[in-house]
PASEBA-1860 file (N, C-alpha, C; in nm, 3 decimals):
! residues 180
1> MKLIILDR> 5.802/3.117/-1.499/5.726/3.005/-1.553/5.693/3.033/-1.700 ~ 5.717/2.933/-1.783/5.677/2.940/-1.923/5.541/2.870/-1.934 ~ 5.438/2.950/-1.959/5.302/2.899/-1.966/5.249/2.916/-2.107 ~ 5.179/2.815/-2.156/5.112/2.823/-2.285/4.970/2.770/-2.265 ~ 4.874/2.837/-2.329/4.734/2.799/-2.317/4.685/2.750/-2.452 ~ 4.613/2.640/-2.452/4.559/2.580/-2.573/4.408/2.567/-2.563 ~ 4.339/2.600/-2.673/4.200/2.561/-2.685/4.199/2.409/-2.703 ~ 4.087/2.345/-2.678/4.083/2.199/-2.690/4.029/2.155/-2.826
9> DGVINHDS> 3.898/2.169/-2.846/3.834/2.118/-2.968/3.880/2.197/-3.089 ~ 3.937/2.127/-3.186/3.987/2.191/-3.307/4.135/2.223/-3.301 ~ 4.195/2.213/-3.181/4.339/2.239/-3.165/4.409/2.110/-3.122 ~ 4.359/2.049/-3.016/4.417/1.924/-2.966/4.345/1.804/-3.029 ~ 4.214/1.811/-3.032/4.133/1.703/-3.087/4.045/1.754/-3.200 ~ 3.998/1.661/-3.281/3.908/1.697/-3.390/3.780/1.756/-3.332 ~ 3.726/1.856/-3.401/3.604/1.923/-3.359/3.487/1.870/-3.440 ~ 3.367/1.903/-3.396/3.246/1.865/-3.467/3.140/1.971/-3.444
17> DAYIKSEE> 3.068/2.008/-3.550/2.958/2.102/-3.533/2.848/2.043/-3.446 ~ 2.848/1.910/-3.431/2.750/1.842/-3.346/2.805/1.821/-3.204 ~ 2.918/1.884/-3.173/2.984/1.878/-3.043/3.054/1.744/-3.021 ~ 3.157/1.748/-2.940/3.225/1.627/-2.895/3.152/1.587/-2.767 ~ 3.077/1.478/-2.772/2.984/1.443/-2.665/3.022/1.319/-2.585 ~ 3.131/1.253/-2.625/3.168/1.130/-2.555/3.318/1.106/-2.566 ~ 3.364/1.019/-2.481/3.504/0.979/-2.485/3.540/0.920/-2.622 ~ 3.448/0.845/-2.681/3.473/0.784/-2.811/3.488/0.889/-2.922
25> EWIPIDGS> 3.417/1.000/-2.909/3.423/1.107/-3.010/3.547/1.194/-2.992 ~ 3.615/1.183/-2.877/3.734/1.263/-2.853/3.852/1.194/-2.922 ~ 3.892/1.249/-3.039/3.998/1.189/-3.120/4.105/1.295/-3.143 ~ 4.229/1.269/-3.101/4.334/1.370/-3.118/4.367/1.396/-3.264 ~ 4.403/1.519/-3.293/4.454/1.556/-3.425/4.597/1.502/-3.434 ~ 4.630/1.446/-3.550/4.764/1.390/-3.569/4.871/1.490/-3.527 ~ 4.962/1.445/-3.441/5.075/1.526/-3.399/5.049/1.619/-3.282 ~ 4.922/1.635/-3.242/4.893/1.732/-3.135/4.944/1.685/-2.999
33> LEAIARLN> 4.929/1.559/-2.968/4.974/1.510/-2.838/5.127/1.515/-2.829 ~ 5.193/1.479/-2.937/5.338/1.486/-2.939/5.386/1.632/-2.928 ~ 5.310/1.725/-2.987/5.345/1.867/-2.977/5.337/1.915/-2.832 ~ 5.235/1.870/-2.760/5.223/1.905/-2.618/5.341/1.847/-2.541 ~ 5.378/1.724/-2.571/5.494/1.662/-2.505/5.622/1.742/-2.533 ~ 5.638/1.790/-2.656/5.755/1.872/-2.688/5.756/2.000/-2.606 ~ 5.640/2.061/-2.588/5.631/2.181/-2.502/5.673/2.146/-2.360 ~ 5.620/2.036/-2.307/5.654/1.994/-2.172/5.804/1.973/-2.157
41> HSGYTVVV> 5.864/1.907/-2.253/6.007/1.875/-2.246/6.093/2.000/-2.261 ~ 6.034/2.108/-2.313/6.104/2.236/-2.325/6.074/2.328/-2.208 ~ 6.009/2.274/-2.104/5.987/2.350/-1.982/5.858/2.429/-1.975 ~ 5.767/2.405/-2.069/5.639/2.476/-2.067/5.536/2.407/-1.979 ~ 5.461/2.487/-1.907/5.340/2.443/-1.839/5.228/2.460/-1.941 ~ 5.152/2.355/-1.966/5.047/2.357/-2.068/4.911/2.352/-1.999 ~ 4.826/2.448/-2.035/4.692/2.458/-1.978/4.591/2.464/-2.092 ~ 4.478/2.401/-2.073/4.369/2.403/-2.171/4.262/2.501/-2.124
49> ASNQSGLA> 4.210/2.581/-2.219/4.099/2.673/-2.194/3.993/2.647/-2.300 ~ 3.878/2.595/-2.259/3.781/2.546/-2.357/3.638/2.583/-2.320 ~ 3.564/2.637/-2.417/3.420/2.653/-2.399/3.357/2.515/-2.412 ~ 3.273/2.479/-2.317/3.206/2.349/-2.321/3.056/2.369/-2.299 ~ 2.993/2.441/-2.393/2.850/2.469/-2.379/2.764/2.345/-2.396 ~ 2.823/2.235/-2.440/2.749/2.108/-2.446/2.697/2.068/-2.309 ~ 2.765/2.112/-2.203/2.716/2.087/-2.067/2.583/2.160/-2.044 ~ 2.580/2.289/-2.076/2.458/2.369/-2.056/2.346/2.322/-2.148
57> RGYFDIET> 2.380/2.272/-2.264/2.281/2.227/-2.361/2.230/2.086/-2.331 ~ 2.295/2.018/-2.234/2.252/1.883/-2.198/2.302/1.774/-2.291 ~ 2.403/1.804/-2.374/2.455/1.703/-2.466/2.543/1.601/-2.397 ~ 2.602/1.640/-2.284/2.682/1.549/-2.202/2.687/1.606/-2.062 ~ 2.730/1.523/-1.966/2.736/1.568/-1.827/2.883/1.581/-1.784 ~ 2.902/1.626/-1.662/3.037/1.652/-1.611/3.120/1.524/-1.605 ~ 3.055/1.410/-1.576/3.128/1.283/-1.572/3.182/1.247/-1.711 ~ 3.102/1.273/-1.814/3.146/1.245/-1.951/3.260/1.338/-1.990
65> LSSMHRKM> 3.249/1.466/-1.953/3.358/1.560/-1.981/3.486/1.515/-1.912 ~ 3.473/1.471/-1.788/3.589/1.421/-1.713/3.650/1.299/-1.781 ~ 3.567/1.211/-1.834/3.620/1.091/-1.901/3.693/1.130/-2.030 ~ 3.645/1.235/-2.100/3.717/1.283/-2.218/3.856/1.333/-2.178 ~ 3.861/1.406/-2.067/3.989/1.461/-2.022/4.082/1.351/-1.969 ~ 4.026/1.248/-1.907/4.108/1.134/-1.865/4.169/1.065/-1.987 ~ 4.088/1.050/-2.092/4.140/0.990/-2.216/4.255/1.073/-2.271 ~ 4.236/1.206/-2.273/4.342/1.295/-2.321/4.468/1.277/-2.235
73> DDMLLKVG> 4.450/1.278/-2.103/4.564/1.262/-2.012/4.635/1.128/-2.034 ~ 4.558/1.020/-2.047/4.617/0.888/-2.068/4.695/0.881/-2.199 ~ 4.638/0.939/-2.304/4.706/0.937/-2.434/4.832/1.025/-2.431 ~ 4.825/1.136/-2.359/4.943/1.222/-2.345/5.055/1.150/-2.270 ~ 5.020/1.079/-2.163/5.121/1.006/-2.087/5.198/0.908/-2.174 ~ 5.127/0.846/-2.268/5.191/0.747/-2.356/5.295/0.809/-2.448 ~ 5.284/0.941/-2.472/5.384/1.007/-2.558/5.475/1.099/-2.477 ~ 5.467/1.088/-2.345/5.556/1.165/-2.258/5.513/1.307/-2.234
81> GQVDAVFY> 5.383/1.334/-2.243/5.333/1.470/-2.222/5.228/1.478/-2.114 ~ 5.191/1.602/-2.082/5.085/1.623/-1.985/5.026/1.762/-2.001 ~ 4.901/1.774/-1.962/4.835/1.904/-1.948/4.828/1.929/-1.799 ~ 4.874/2.046/-1.757/4.882/2.076/-1.615/4.748/2.116/-1.554 ~ 4.657/2.167/-1.635/4.524/2.204/-1.587/4.430/2.220/-1.705 ~ 4.302/2.193/-1.680/4.198/2.215/-1.781/4.096/2.311/-1.720 ~ 4.079/2.425/-1.785/3.977/2.522/-1.747/3.869/2.517/-1.855 ~ 3.743/2.522/-1.815/3.637/2.520/-1.915/3.520/2.605/-1.867
89> CPHGPDDG> 3.450/2.659/-1.965/3.327/2.733/-1.938/3.210/2.638/-1.966 ~ 3.127/2.611/-1.865/3.015/2.520/-1.883/2.888/2.589/-1.933 ~ 2.896/2.719/-1.957/2.777/2.798/-1.988/2.745/2.799/-2.137 ~ 2.619/2.830/-2.165/2.576/2.847/-2.304/2.605/2.988/-2.350 ~ 2.593/3.013/-2.480/2.627/3.144/-2.535/2.537/3.257/-2.487 ~ 2.418/3.227/-2.438/2.326/3.332/-2.392/2.323/3.348/-2.240 ~ 2.415/3.281/-2.170/2.414/3.285/-2.023/2.479/3.411/-1.966 ~ 2.552/3.485/-2.048/2.610/3.611/-2.003/2.723/3.598/-1.902
97> CGCRKPKP> 2.792/3.488/-1.903/2.903/3.470/-1.808/3.028/3.542/-1.859 ~ 3.122/3.564/-1.770/3.247/3.628/-1.809/3.356/3.531/-1.847 ~ 3.329/3.400/-1.831/3.435/3.302/-1.859/3.426/3.245/-2.001 ~ 3.315/3.268/-2.068/3.299/3.211/-2.202/3.373/3.296/-2.305 ~ 3.466/3.232/-2.377/3.536/3.302/-2.483/3.433/3.346/-2.587 ~ 3.437/3.468/-2.635/3.551/3.557/-2.649/3.580/3.648/-2.529 ~ 3.502/3.638/-2.423/3.535/3.718/-2.304/3.663/3.661/-2.242 ~ 3.739/3.745/-2.172/3.870/3.702/-2.125/3.871/3.633/-1.988
105> GMLLEIGQ> 3.757/3.616/-1.924/3.753/3.567/-1.786/3.830/3.439/-1.760 ~ 3.815/3.341/-1.849/3.883/3.213/-1.828/4.035/3.231/-1.835 ~ 4.082/3.309/-1.932/4.226/3.331/-1.944/4.279/3.411/-1.826 ~ 4.204/3.510/-1.781/4.246/3.588/-1.665/4.255/3.500/-1.541 ~ 4.160/3.408/-1.527/4.164/3.314/-1.413/4.288/3.226/-1.419 ~ 4.324/3.182/-1.539/4.446/3.101/-1.555/4.567/3.183/-1.512 ~ 4.574/3.307/-1.555/4.687/3.393/-1.516/4.696/3.409/-1.366 ~ 4.580/3.428/-1.300/4.578/3.442/-1.154/4.619/3.311/-1.087
113> RFNVSLED> 4.563/3.201/-1.134/4.592/3.072/-1.072/4.739/3.036/-1.080 ~ 4.802/3.069/-1.193/4.943/3.036/-1.211/5.035/3.153/-1.178 ~ 4.975/3.264/-1.133/5.049/3.381/-1.089/5.147/3.432/-1.197 ~ 5.093/3.448/-1.320/5.173/3.499/-1.431/5.099/3.611/-1.502 ~ 5.175/3.703/-1.556/5.119/3.804/-1.645/5.094/3.737/-1.780 ~ 4.980/3.762/-1.838/4.949/3.697/-1.965/5.017/3.764/-2.084 ~ 5.085/3.875/-2.062/5.149/3.946/-2.173/5.251/3.861/-2.248 ~ 5.313/3.768/-2.180/5.411/3.681/-2.244/5.359/3.540/-2.268
121> VIFIGDSI> 5.229/3.520/-2.247/5.168/3.388/-2.263/5.103/3.378/-2.401 ~ 5.128/3.268/-2.468/5.066/3.241/-2.599/4.939/3.160/-2.576 ~ 4.832/3.201/-2.645/4.708/3.124/-2.646/4.684/3.078/-2.790 ~ 4.683/2.947/-2.810/4.664/2.890/-2.944/4.520/2.841/-2.955 ~ 4.449/2.895/-3.055/4.311/2.857/-3.078/4.282/2.836/-3.224 ~ 4.155/2.803/-3.250/4.113/2.779/-3.389/3.991/2.862/-3.427 ~ 3.960/2.964/-3.347/3.838/3.041/-3.376/3.860/3.189/-3.349 ~ 3.771/3.268/-3.404/3.774/3.412/-3.380/3.754/3.440/-3.231
129> SDIKAAYS> 3.668/3.363/-3.164/3.647/3.387/-3.020/3.775/3.361/-2.941 ~ 3.857/3.265/-2.984/3.986/3.241/-2.918/4.078/3.362/-2.934 ~ 4.083/3.414/-3.055/4.170/3.529/-3.084/4.124/3.651/-3.003 ~ 3.994/3.675/-3.001/3.940/3.789/-2.925/3.966/3.774/-2.776 ~ 3.952/3.653/-2.724/3.979/3.630/-2.582/4.125/3.657/-2.550 ~ 4.215/3.612/-2.636/4.358/3.636/-2.615/4.386/3.786/-2.612 ~ 4.333/3.858/-2.711/4.356/4.004/-2.715/4.298/4.072/-2.592 ~ 4.178/4.033/-2.552/4.114/4.096/-2.436/4.190/4.070/-2.307
137> AHAKAMLV> 4.256/3.956/-2.300/4.333/3.920/-2.180/4.479/3.967/-2.190 ~ 4.513/4.032/-2.300/4.649/4.081/-2.326/4.750/3.967/-2.340 ~ 4.702/3.853/-2.391/4.790/3.740/-2.422/4.827/3.748/-2.570 ~ 4.922/3.666/-2.611/4.962/3.658/-2.751/4.879/3.551/-2.820 ~ 4.817/3.586/-2.930/4.729/3.493/-3.000/4.802/3.423/-3.114 ~ 4.771/3.295/-3.131/4.812/3.218/-3.248/4.690/3.141/-3.295 ~ 4.680/3.122/-3.425/4.567/3.050/-3.484/4.618/2.927/-3.558 ~ 4.546/2.817/-3.544/4.574/2.698/-3.624/4.460/2.678/-3.723
145> RTGKGAKA> 4.491/2.619/-3.838/4.390/2.600/-3.944/4.303/2.478/-3.920 ~ 4.337/2.395/-3.823/4.253/2.279/-3.793/4.124/2.327/-3.728 ~ 4.027/2.237/-3.714/3.900/2.277/-3.653/3.833/2.386/-3.736 ~ 3.801/2.495/-3.672/3.738/2.610/-3.738/3.841/2.713/-3.784 ~ 3.968/2.678/-3.776/4.075/2.773/-3.802/4.082/2.828/-3.943 ~ 4.057/2.745/-4.044/4.063/2.795/-4.183/3.957/2.902/-4.204 ~ 3.839/2.880/-4.150/3.732/2.980/-4.159/3.771/3.107/-4.083 ~ 3.828/3.091/-3.965/3.870/3.206/-3.885/3.979/3.286/-3.957
153> EKILQTEG> 4.070/3.215/-4.024/4.176/3.284/-4.097/4.117/3.374/-4.206 ~ 4.017/3.325/-4.276/3.953/3.406/-4.382/3.886/3.529/-4.322 ~ 3.822/3.514/-4.208/3.759/3.628/-4.142/3.863/3.732/-4.102 ~ 3.974/3.686/-4.045/4.081/3.778/-4.006/4.136/3.853/-4.127 ~ 4.149/3.783/-4.238/4.202/3.847/-4.359/4.105/3.953/-4.411 ~ 3.976/3.924/-4.410/3.878/4.022/-4.460/3.864/4.141/-4.366 ~ 3.889/4.120/-4.237/3.882/4.230/-4.142/4.014/4.307/-4.133 ~ 4.115/4.263/-4.210/4.244/4.331/-4.208/4.324/4.308/-4.082
161> KGSVPVFD> 4.298/4.195/-4.016/4.370/4.163/-3.892/4.463/4.045/-3.918 ~ 4.546/4.059/-4.019/4.635/3.951/-4.058/4.761/3.939/-3.974 ~ 4.769/4.010/-3.862/4.891/4.007/-3.782/4.896/3.886/-3.687 ~ 4.790/3.809/-3.681/4.789/3.689/-3.597/4.867/3.580/-3.669 ~ 4.970/3.524/-3.605/5.042/3.413/-3.668/4.949/3.293/-3.689 ~ 4.953/3.236/-3.809/4.865/3.125/-3.845/4.951/3.005/-3.884 ~ 4.913/2.888/-3.834/4.987/2.764/-3.859/4.890/2.655/-3.904 ~ 4.942/2.557/-3.975/4.856/2.448/-4.023/4.792/2.371/-3.909
169> DLASAVTA> 4.867/2.349/-3.802/4.817/2.270/-3.690/4.901/2.300/-3.566 ~ 4.865/2.236/-3.456/4.936/2.259/-3.330/5.083/2.219/-3.343 ~ 5.111/2.110/-3.411/5.250/2.065/-3.424/5.336/2.172/-3.491 ~ 5.287/2.234/-3.598/5.368/2.336/-3.666/5.378/2.463/-3.582 ~ 5.273/2.497/-3.506/5.281/2.613/-3.417/5.386/2.590/-3.309 ~ 5.387/2.471/-3.252/5.485/2.439/-3.147/5.627/2.441/-3.202 ~ 5.644/2.390/-3.324/5.777/2.395/-3.386/5.825/2.540/-3.396 ~ 5.737/2.630/-3.439/5.774/2.772/-3.450/5.806/2.833/-3.314
177> ILQK> 5.727/2.798/-3.213/5.752/2.850/-3.077/5.887/2.805/-3.025 ~ 5.918/2.679/-3.045/6.041/2.623/-2.990/6.165/2.664/-3.068 ~ 6.148/2.713/-3.189/6.262/2.761/-3.267/6.303/2.901/-3.229 ~ 6.218/2.972/-3.155/6.250/3.111/-3.116/6.347/3.113/-3.001
END
């Protein structure tokens, strides 16, 4: 199985420091849905791994989160794509759970659920916590500059961790993956 894991906010859809709290606020980044469809058409199973602390903070409820994901699914169908599963951490940053990125729990659960070793799985994110989660789970990390990615890239450069492949957006990352 060819599996790829994507962060949601800042990778697939536009992010906000005020959180994405409604279906109306969930707006795809140009080219991201088509990039997912290209992965699907190349035989990839696509899974989303997303921290959703807005649930713990009371900014939205599970029904609203589900409606955001239905919107994503509906928009993906229109371009011939699909996400095979969405995993999310509903906890806040101080809850001490093992599933909240940068901890690897969510990614490890995905590996178990799909019965794959994460060593050959790419996780594309836009934050330092995404990169750390990928490394902790022994997955391959990629960073996009959308969302919080430009800031994360600068942090990686100052820490001397420039070995993470960085792309302008999900579409360019997918192009690089499919050219290999």
